[in-house]
py3Dmol code that shows the C-alpha trace and the ligand (Angstrom):
import py3Dmol

protein = """\
ATOM      1  CA  UNK A   1      37.855 -17.678 -45.640  1.00  0.00           C
ATOM      2  CA  UNK A   2      37.535 -20.086 -42.888  1.00  0.00           C
ATOM      3  CA  UNK A   3      38.051 -19.384 -39.411  1.00  0.00           C
ATOM      4  CA  UNK A   4      39.161 -21.889 -36.846  1.00  0.00           C
ATOM      5  CA  UNK A   5      36.964 -22.207 -33.680  1.00  0.00           C
ATOM      6  CA  UNK A   6      38.237 -25.016 -31.540  1.00  0.00           C
ATOM      7  CA  UNK A   7      39.650 -27.236 -34.549  1.00  0.00           C
ATOM      8  CA  UNK A   8      36.656 -26.776 -36.554  1.00  0.00           C
ATOM      9  CA  UNK A   9      37.017 -24.408 -39.852  1.00  0.00           C
ATOM     10  CA  UNK A  10      33.760 -22.237 -39.950  1.00  0.00           C
ATOM     11  CA  UNK A  11      33.227 -20.255 -43.253  1.00  0.00           C
ATOM     12  CA  UNK A  12      33.134 -16.620 -42.865  1.00  0.00           C
ATOM     13  CA  UNK A  13      30.272 -15.800 -44.900  1.00  0.00           C
ATOM     14  CA  UNK A  14      26.948 -14.160 -44.353  1.00  0.00           C
ATOM     15  CA  UNK A  15      23.544 -15.678 -44.799  1.00  0.00           C
ATOM     16  CA  UNK A  16      23.027 -14.345 -48.268  1.00  0.00           C
ATOM     17  CA  UNK A  17      26.422 -15.590 -49.403  1.00  0.00           C
ATOM     18  CA  UNK A  18      25.963 -19.221 -47.977  1.00  0.00           C
ATOM     19  CA  UNK A  19      22.585 -19.353 -49.783  1.00  0.00           C
ATOM     20  CA  UNK A  20      24.329 -18.068 -52.964  1.00  0.00           C
ATOM     21  CA  UNK A  21      27.179 -20.641 -52.518  1.00  0.00           C
ATOM     22  CA  UNK A  22      24.235 -23.427 -52.257  1.00  0.00           C
ATOM     23  CA  UNK A  23      22.116 -21.994 -54.957  1.00  0.00           C
ATOM     24  CA  UNK A  24      25.129 -21.889 -57.243  1.00  0.00           C
ATOM     25  CA  UNK A  25      26.232 -25.532 -56.572  1.00  0.00           C
ATOM     26  CA  UNK A  26      22.742 -26.764 -57.476  1.00  0.00           C
ATOM     27  CA  UNK A  27      22.424 -24.806 -60.611  1.00  0.00           C
ATOM     28  CA  UNK A  28      26.163 -25.930 -61.781  1.00  0.00           C
ATOM     29  CA  UNK A  29      25.479 -29.496 -60.569  1.00  0.00           C
ATOM     30  CA  UNK A  30      28.413 -29.349 -58.269  1.00  0.00           C
ATOM     31  CA  UNK A  31      28.498 -31.606 -55.564  1.00  0.00           C
ATOM     32  CA  UNK A  32      28.495 -29.742 -52.099  1.00  0.00           C
ATOM     33  CA  UNK A  33      27.988 -31.006 -48.535  1.00  0.00           C
ATOM     34  CA  UNK A  34      27.002 -28.400 -46.052  1.00  0.00           C
ATOM     35  CA  UNK A  35      27.346 -28.611 -42.120  1.00  0.00           C
ATOM     36  CA  UNK A  36      25.648 -25.951 -39.986  1.00  0.00           C
ATOM     37  CA  UNK A  37      28.043 -26.065 -36.980  1.00  0.00           C
ATOM     38  CA  UNK A  38      26.352 -25.325 -33.690  1.00  0.00           C
ATOM     39  CA  UNK A  39      28.195 -25.007 -30.408  1.00  0.00           C
ATOM     40  CA  UNK A  40      27.136 -28.704 -29.251  1.00  0.00           C
ATOM     41  CA  UNK A  41      28.566 -30.032 -32.361  1.00  0.00           C
ATOM     42  CA  UNK A  42      31.666 -27.934 -32.349  1.00  0.00           C
ATOM     43  CA  UNK A  43      32.393 -29.242 -28.699  1.00  0.00           C
ATOM     44  CA  UNK A  44      31.596 -32.639 -29.553  1.00  0.00           C
ATOM     45  CA  UNK A  45      33.873 -32.612 -32.424  1.00  0.00           C
ATOM     46  CA  UNK A  46      36.763 -31.599 -30.015  1.00  0.00           C
ATOM     47  CA  UNK A  47      36.439 -35.067 -28.429  1.00  0.00           C
ATOM     48  CA  UNK A  48      35.751 -36.866 -31.687  1.00  0.00           C
ATOM     49  CA  UNK A  49      38.393 -36.790 -34.336  1.00  0.00           C
ATOM     50  CA  UNK A  50      35.883 -38.719 -36.831  1.00  0.00           C
ATOM     51  CA  UNK A  51      33.261 -35.914 -36.315  1.00  0.00           C
ATOM     52  CA  UNK A  52      35.922 -33.372 -36.681  1.00  0.00           C
ATOM     53  CA  UNK A  53      37.060 -34.789 -40.154  1.00  0.00           C
ATOM     54  CA  UNK A  54      33.369 -35.173 -41.435  1.00  0.00           C
ATOM     55  CA  UNK A  55      32.818 -31.488 -40.389  1.00  0.00           C
ATOM     56  CA  UNK A  56      36.042 -30.023 -41.849  1.00  0.00           C
ATOM     57  CA  UNK A  57      35.707 -31.853 -45.108  1.00  0.00           C
ATOM     58  CA  UNK A  58      32.227 -30.430 -45.690  1.00  0.00           C
ATOM     59  CA  UNK A  59      32.490 -27.944 -48.744  1.00  0.00           C
ATOM     60  CA  UNK A  60      30.377 -25.293 -46.459  1.00  0.00           C
ATOM     61  CA  UNK A  61      30.417 -25.014 -42.600  1.00  0.00           C
ATOM     62  CA  UNK A  62      28.045 -22.334 -41.292  1.00  0.00           C
ATOM     63  CA  UNK A  63      28.033 -20.743 -37.978  1.00  0.00           C
ATOM     64  CA  UNK A  64      25.055 -21.973 -36.506  1.00  0.00           C
ATOM     65  CA  UNK A  65      24.263 -20.119 -33.444  1.00  0.00           C
ATOM     66  CA  UNK A  66      25.080 -16.669 -31.663  1.00  0.00           C
ATOM     67  CA  UNK A  67      27.696 -18.698 -29.652  1.00  0.00           C
ATOM     68  CA  UNK A  68      29.654 -19.592 -32.721  1.00  0.00           C
ATOM     69  CA  UNK A  69      29.711 -15.788 -33.913  1.00  0.00           C
ATOM     70  CA  UNK A  70      30.711 -14.712 -30.412  1.00  0.00           C
ATOM     71  CA  UNK A  71      33.376 -17.314 -30.065  1.00  0.00           C
ATOM     72  CA  UNK A  72      34.684 -16.299 -33.584  1.00  0.00           C
ATOM     73  CA  UNK A  73      34.750 -12.717 -32.768  1.00  0.00           C
ATOM     74  CA  UNK A  74      36.541 -13.521 -29.250  1.00  0.00           C
ATOM     75  CA  UNK A  75      39.247 -15.245 -31.456  1.00  0.00           C
ATOM     76  CA  UNK A  76      39.799 -12.167 -33.235  1.00  0.00           C
ATOM     77  CA  UNK A  77      38.433 -13.698 -36.512  1.00  0.00           C
ATOM     78  CA  UNK A  78      34.826 -12.791 -36.684  1.00  0.00           C
ATOM     79  CA  UNK A  79      32.106 -14.129 -38.823  1.00  0.00           C
ATOM     80  CA  UNK A  80      29.488 -11.943 -40.425  1.00  0.00           C
ATOM     81  CA  UNK A  81      26.541 -13.425 -38.822  1.00  0.00           C
ATOM     82  CA  UNK A  82      24.541 -16.703 -37.553  1.00  0.00           C
ATOM     83  CA  UNK A  83      23.632 -18.928 -40.418  1.00  0.00           C
ATOM     84  CA  UNK A  84      20.977 -21.821 -39.430  1.00  0.00           C
ATOM     85  CA  UNK A  85      19.715 -24.605 -41.461  1.00  0.00           C
ATOM     86  CA  UNK A  86      15.921 -23.227 -40.957  1.00  0.00           C
ATOM     87  CA  UNK A  87      17.204 -19.695 -42.226  1.00  0.00           C
ATOM     88  CA  UNK A  88      19.094 -21.246 -45.213  1.00  0.00           C
ATOM     89  CA  UNK A  89      16.071 -23.207 -46.161  1.00  0.00           C
ATOM     90  CA  UNK A  90      13.792 -20.222 -46.063  1.00  0.00           C
ATOM     91  CA  UNK A  91      16.267 -18.442 -48.409  1.00  0.00           C
ATOM     92  CA  UNK A  92      16.383 -21.290 -50.718  1.00  0.00           C
ATOM     93  CA  UNK A  93      12.908 -22.423 -51.161  1.00  0.00           C
ATOM     94  CA  UNK A  94      11.726 -19.363 -53.268  1.00  0.00           C
ATOM     95  CA  UNK A  95      14.639 -20.002 -55.710  1.00  0.00           C
ATOM     96  CA  UNK A  96      14.151 -23.701 -55.660  1.00  0.00           C
ATOM     97  CA  UNK A  97      10.384 -22.805 -56.456  1.00  0.00           C
ATOM     98  CA  UNK A  98      11.368 -20.915 -59.744  1.00  0.00           C
ATOM     99  CA  UNK A  99      13.960 -23.230 -60.720  1.00  0.00           C
ATOM    100  CA  UNK A 100      11.775 -26.481 -59.969  1.00  0.00           C
ATOM    101  CA  UNK A 101      14.482 -28.114 -57.816  1.00  0.00           C
ATOM    102  CA  UNK A 102      14.064 -31.738 -56.835  1.00  0.00           C
ATOM    103  CA  UNK A 103      14.240 -31.894 -52.969  1.00  0.00           C
ATOM    104  CA  UNK A 104      14.442 -34.975 -50.852  1.00  0.00           C
ATOM    105  CA  UNK A 105      13.535 -34.641 -47.124  1.00  0.00           C
ATOM    106  CA  UNK A 106      15.027 -37.391 -44.994  1.00  0.00           C
ATOM    107  CA  UNK A 107      14.215 -37.375 -41.345  1.00  0.00           C
ATOM    108  CA  UNK A 108      11.839 -36.736 -38.552  1.00  0.00           C
ATOM    109  CA  UNK A 109       8.949 -38.751 -37.352  1.00  0.00           C
ATOM    110  CA  UNK A 110       6.873 -40.669 -40.085  1.00  0.00           C
ATOM    111  CA  UNK A 111       4.626 -38.064 -41.783  1.00  0.00           C
ATOM    112  CA  UNK A 112       6.441 -34.838 -40.722  1.00  0.00           C
ATOM    113  CA  UNK A 113       8.786 -34.302 -43.742  1.00  0.00           C
ATOM    114  CA  UNK A 114       5.932 -35.042 -46.267  1.00  0.00           C
ATOM    115  CA  UNK A 115       3.805 -32.308 -44.018  1.00  0.00           C
ATOM    116  CA  UNK A 116       6.707 -29.922 -44.094  1.00  0.00           C
ATOM    117  CA  UNK A 117       6.918 -30.371 -48.050  1.00  0.00           C
ATOM    118  CA  UNK A 118       3.189 -29.916 -48.343  1.00  0.00           C
ATOM    119  CA  UNK A 119       3.307 -26.637 -46.259  1.00  0.00           C
ATOM    120  CA  UNK A 120       6.150 -25.181 -47.997  1.00  0.00           C
ATOM    121  CA  UNK A 121       4.648 -26.076 -51.256  1.00  0.00           C
ATOM    122  CA  UNK A 122       1.689 -24.002 -50.686  1.00  0.00           C
ATOM    123  CA  UNK A 123       3.796 -20.709 -51.006  1.00  0.00           C
ATOM    124  CA  UNK A 124       6.658 -22.170 -52.992  1.00  0.00           C
ATOM    125  CA  UNK A 125       5.054 -24.313 -55.871  1.00  0.00           C
ATOM    126  CA  UNK A 126       7.038 -25.960 -58.521  1.00  0.00           C
ATOM    127  CA  UNK A 127       9.298 -27.718 -56.385  1.00  0.00           C
ATOM    128  CA  UNK A 128       9.395 -31.511 -56.886  1.00  0.00           C
ATOM    129  CA  UNK A 129       9.186 -33.402 -53.287  1.00  0.00           C
ATOM    130  CA  UNK A 130      10.094 -36.732 -52.067  1.00  0.00           C
ATOM    131  CA  UNK A 131      10.156 -37.531 -48.438  1.00  0.00           C
ATOM    132  CA  UNK A 132      11.094 -40.459 -46.025  1.00  0.00           C
ATOM    133  CA  UNK A 133      11.123 -40.526 -42.128  1.00  0.00           C
ATOM    134  CA  UNK A 134      14.113 -40.871 -40.031  1.00  0.00           C
ATOM    135  CA  UNK A 135      13.238 -43.703 -37.861  1.00  0.00           C
ATOM    136  CA  UNK A 136      14.422 -46.493 -40.572  1.00  0.00           C
ATOM    137  CA  UNK A 137      15.910 -49.896 -39.229  1.00  0.00           C
ATOM    138  CA  UNK A 138      19.257 -50.816 -40.411  1.00  0.00           C
ATOM    139  CA  UNK A 139      17.726 -53.470 -42.517  1.00  0.00           C
ATOM    140  CA  UNK A 140      15.639 -50.851 -44.270  1.00  0.00           C
ATOM    141  CA  UNK A 141      18.506 -48.350 -44.915  1.00  0.00           C
ATOM    142  CA  UNK A 142      19.355 -49.819 -48.387  1.00  0.00           C
ATOM    143  CA  UNK A 143      15.635 -49.103 -49.664  1.00  0.00           C
ATOM    144  CA  UNK A 144      15.967 -45.501 -48.192  1.00  0.00           C
ATOM    145  CA  UNK A 145      19.427 -45.102 -50.237  1.00  0.00           C
ATOM    146  CA  UNK A 146      17.749 -46.258 -53.352  1.00  0.00           C
ATOM    147  CA  UNK A 147      14.742 -44.168 -53.265  1.00  0.00           C
ATOM    148  CA  UNK A 148      17.061 -41.159 -52.716  1.00  0.00           C
ATOM    149  CA  UNK A 149      19.264 -42.287 -55.559  1.00  0.00           C
ATOM    150  CA  UNK A 150      16.306 -43.027 -57.675  1.00  0.00           C
ATOM    151  CA  UNK A 151      14.856 -39.491 -57.159  1.00  0.00           C
ATOM    152  CA  UNK A 152      18.071 -37.881 -58.043  1.00  0.00           C
ATOM    153  CA  UNK A 153      17.656 -34.963 -55.872  1.00  0.00           C
ATOM    154  CA  UNK A 154      19.036 -31.552 -56.453  1.00  0.00           C
ATOM    155  CA  UNK A 155      19.035 -31.143 -52.717  1.00  0.00           C
ATOM    156  CA  UNK A 156      19.068 -33.664 -50.123  1.00  0.00           C
ATOM    157  CA  UNK A 157      18.083 -32.402 -46.763  1.00  0.00           C
ATOM    158  CA  UNK A 158      18.664 -34.656 -43.695  1.00  0.00           C
ATOM    159  CA  UNK A 159      17.060 -34.223 -40.440  1.00  0.00           C
ATOM    160  CA  UNK A 160      18.189 -36.912 -38.483  1.00  0.00           C
ATOM    161  CA  UNK A 161      19.824 -34.967 -35.564  1.00  0.00           C
ATOM    162  CA  UNK A 162      23.404 -33.981 -35.142  1.00  0.00           C
ATOM    163  CA  UNK A 163      25.802 -35.568 -35.486  1.00  0.00           C
ATOM    164  CA  UNK A 164      24.082 -38.556 -37.085  1.00  0.00           C
ATOM    165  CA  UNK A 165      23.073 -36.859 -40.115  1.00  0.00           C
ATOM    166  CA  UNK A 166      26.584 -35.338 -40.664  1.00  0.00           C
ATOM    167  CA  UNK A 167      28.041 -38.858 -40.659  1.00  0.00           C
ATOM    168  CA  UNK A 168      25.220 -40.100 -42.892  1.00  0.00           C
ATOM    169  CA  UNK A 169      25.583 -37.321 -45.478  1.00  0.00           C
ATOM    170  CA  UNK A 170      29.322 -37.747 -45.532  1.00  0.00           C
ATOM    171  CA  UNK A 171      28.932 -41.315 -46.001  1.00  0.00           C
ATOM    172  CA  UNK A 172      26.381 -41.233 -48.909  1.00  0.00           C
ATOM    173  CA  UNK A 173      27.705 -38.010 -50.664  1.00  0.00           C
ATOM    174  CA  UNK A 174      27.099 -39.174 -54.037  1.00  0.00           C
ATOM    175  CA  UNK A 175      23.208 -39.234 -53.523  1.00  0.00           C
ATOM    176  CA  UNK A 176      22.473 -35.752 -54.219  1.00  0.00           C
ATOM    177  CA  UNK A 177      24.231 -32.472 -55.930  1.00  0.00           C
ATOM    178  CA  UNK A 178      23.791 -30.538 -52.448  1.00  0.00           C
ATOM    179  CA  UNK A 179      23.232 -32.045 -49.130  1.00  0.00           C
ATOM    180  CA  UNK A 180      22.493 -30.111 -45.881  1.00  0.00           C
ATOM    181  CA  UNK A 181      22.070 -31.474 -42.305  1.00  0.00           C
ATOM    182  CA  UNK A 182      18.944 -29.605 -40.748  1.00  0.00           C
ATOM    183  CA  UNK A 183      18.398 -31.011 -37.375  1.00  0.00           C
ATOM    184  CA  UNK A 184      14.998 -30.522 -36.327  1.00  0.00           C
ATOM    185  CA  UNK A 185      13.971 -28.210 -39.153  1.00  0.00           C
ATOM    186  CA  UNK A 186      11.259 -30.473 -40.662  1.00  0.00           C
ATOM    187  CA  UNK A 187       9.349 -30.327 -37.328  1.00  0.00           C
ATOM    188  CA  UNK A 188       9.551 -26.528 -37.422  1.00  0.00           C
ATOM    189  CA  UNK A 189       8.414 -26.380 -41.098  1.00  0.00           C
ATOM    190  CA  UNK A 190       5.533 -28.738 -40.682  1.00  0.00           C
ATOM    191  CA  UNK A 191       4.243 -26.682 -37.633  1.00  0.00           C
TER     192      UNK A 191
END
"""
ligand_1 = """\
25
UDP
N 15.348 -38.011 -35.887
C 15.161 -38.906 -36.794
N 15.710 -40.336 -36.684
C 16.222 -40.679 -35.387
C 16.516 -39.531 -34.355
C 15.921 -38.251 -34.701
O 14.773 -38.570 -37.873
O 16.379 -41.612 -35.284
C 14.942 -36.627 -36.033
C 13.859 -36.088 -34.967
O 12.477 -36.618 -35.248
C 14.053 -34.502 -35.334
C 15.502 -34.420 -35.619
O 15.881 -35.807 -35.870
O 13.085 -34.233 -36.328
C 16.365 -33.900 -34.677
O 16.058 -32.545 -34.059
P 16.708 -31.972 -32.950
O 16.074 -30.571 -32.787
O 16.480 -32.857 -31.769
O 18.083 -32.092 -33.189
P 19.149 -31.105 -33.714
O 18.587 -29.796 -34.462
O 19.665 -30.551 -32.271
O 20.128 -31.718 -34.298
"""
view = py3Dmol.view(width=600, height=400)
view.addModel(protein, "pdb")
view.setStyle({"model": 0}, {"cartoon": {"style": "trace"}})
view.addModel(ligand_1, "xyz")
view.setStyle({"model": 1}, {"stick": {}})
view.zoomTo()
view.show()
């Protein structure tokens, strides 16, 4: 079930249910685009119909922040709990490790995504990684898209900042089985 928060449909699912939905999509090779909708994004979407469309057309929209959980409760349509991008990743990596998922990290400053992959790989071996920084010039974008396409990721994580990553993933939906906009998560994972 989706609950409406200022024109954005947010899935009323727990953290475990969101992770299970994503894992199920990867395993079934069923395309899924995920948006973790935080309060800033929901407010911005109120003024930007294109952003609203991009979020509402995602297959899974999570309540990213206590403010969203609070708003849902206030509107009388509660959602179970906050589901952030980093929490989702931490739930998914152990499974990805066992199932040898191919994960492409796109975003953050040069070296950060690769370091995030290295760090996660220390405890979750078996994941096949590829990474690219998020400061490519428009002229370099074709190369980035080709690298992702050639890699054929099960999971494409875009940490380009919101809402750019949401627009980017919607525009390049065919590149991966599952894609998630994860904001500054690579910086966190790289430590
Ligand atoms: N970023 C990027 N390319 C850009 C601008 C930003 O890859 O052109 C990255 C930035 O390095 C950071 C992430 O996008 O890793 C955005 O993180 P932030 O926490 O500012 O964004 P939010 O989580 O609020 O979306």
